[in-house]
C-alpha positions, 0 to 999 in steps of 0.5 A: 338696664344692663343687670349681672347675676350673683357673683358665683363662689371660686376658688382662690387662682395663680395669676394667668400666664399672659396669651402670646396674643394681647387683647388689643383695643379697638375704636370705632364709628359707625356711618349711617348710609342712605339706601335711597329706599323709603316707605310711606305706609306700612305696605311699603315699608313691608316691601322695603324691608324684604330687599334693604341689605343687612347693614339697613336691619343692623343700623336700625336696631344697633345704630341709635346706640351711638347716635348723640342722643337718641330720638326716642328712647321710649322705643328700642328700634326706629322701626318700632318709633316710626310705627308709634310717631309716624303711623301712630300705629301703637300695638304695632310699635308695641311688638316691634319694640320688644324685638331683641336682636340678640335672640337670633342667630343673624340679621336675616332671621332678625329680618324675618321676625320684623317682617312677620310682626309687620305682616300680621299687623297688616292682615289686622287692618282693615286698611293700609295706615299711611304716615304723613308725607313729612313722615317717611320712613328712610332706610339707612344702612350702617358702615363701621369704620375701625381704628387702632389704639395704644392700648391692649392688654396681655393679662386679664386682670389688667382689663380691671383698670382698663375697661371703665376708661374706654370710650364707649365707641370701644364698647360698641366695637367689643361688644355689640359688633362682635357678636356680627364678626366672631365666629360664635357671635360672642363679644371680644372678651369672651372670646379672648378670655376662651383662650385662657381655657376654662379658668374665666368660665365664671366669669364668662358665664356672668358676661353671657348673661348681660343683654346689650340690647336694652341697656346704653352703652354707658350701662353696659361699660358699667356692668361689665366693669363690675364684673371684670372687678369682681372676678379679676382684681385679686388674681 
């Protein structure tokens, strides 16, 4: 669950001068597209994992957040869930489940981490683990479709009233997908606030403590909304 650190002390500040470029709220949909790659055993899984597009790694780690109901909330990514329920390999499932994609600089680094875990598990096995024919792993890839919305703010304090009302798909776009898009691999909120100089350093620091991967989008929206209210509502 997303947690925020204790609010740092800060002095009173005058209202920020609005930027010329407002924060424009976007909405999105994450489409799942078949890659044609599939695996029935752990060796096939490793071989396909080496060559599937980066968008497949992205989907199987992050796509669960936008599904109406995640199939297996016990595990944080599709790879771990398949290891547990497809191959009944509990140690592998546990090792894959603790991988946090936010710890890696890009999707290729994340891919290498998953491969290392799988390779290690293959070395431990006396035989290659198989799944039943109806439990094959099908690699999907993501394609994000972005929509404009009528919402935008020019002053950071206006985020306080806006953010709790945003749809979860907007949260995904501005907090999750932004890490793939922005040069510093940060969320859109921190990237925008950085344009006001160091005025909002305390807020951006607290936002940086939130881990979006081990939270639901609802928990993430609530945690960010609390931080925005604490730091901006009196400005």
